[in-house]
C-alpha positions, 0 to 999 in steps of 0.5 A: 548349227547343233551335231543333231542339226547337222546330221539330220541335214546330211541324211535328208540330202541322201534320201534318194529319188523315189523313196522316203524317210519318216521324220522319226528315222531321221531323228533316230538316225541322227542320233535324237530318238523321239526327235521327230518334230525337230526333224519337222521344224528344221525342214520348215525352217530350213529347206529352202535355204538348204535345199533339202528335198523336204517332199521325201519326208514323210509321217511314221505311218506312211502318210502325207503329214501336210494338211491338204491346201497347205503342201499336201497336194505340192509333196503328192505331185513331187513324190509322183514325179519321182516314181513313187506310187501315192494314192489320193489319201497320201499313204505310201507303202513304206515296205515298198519306198522307205530308205534304208541307208547303209552305213559303212564303219569309215563313213558318217551319215 
């Protein structure tokens, strides 16, 4: 496993219930600015195996990225169950729900 993959998975596991993070945000925090697609691939390939809360990761414009009929409805339902107000369009208010992790100098992501 690469250091990026380890960091990204650790970050995704830290996203609290009722909050979301973007693919790009996770990539940036894991040290690979511009690696949003790699985060998407990581979630696609490892979510079940590593029990990642994949539904808490969304597109950079605040929308559920999965197409309707291919995971959109599941992600919508899971976010709503955690208290995230998601309208039928799938656009999430990042000002309200975006996770902003706090790091101390002694801790890693």
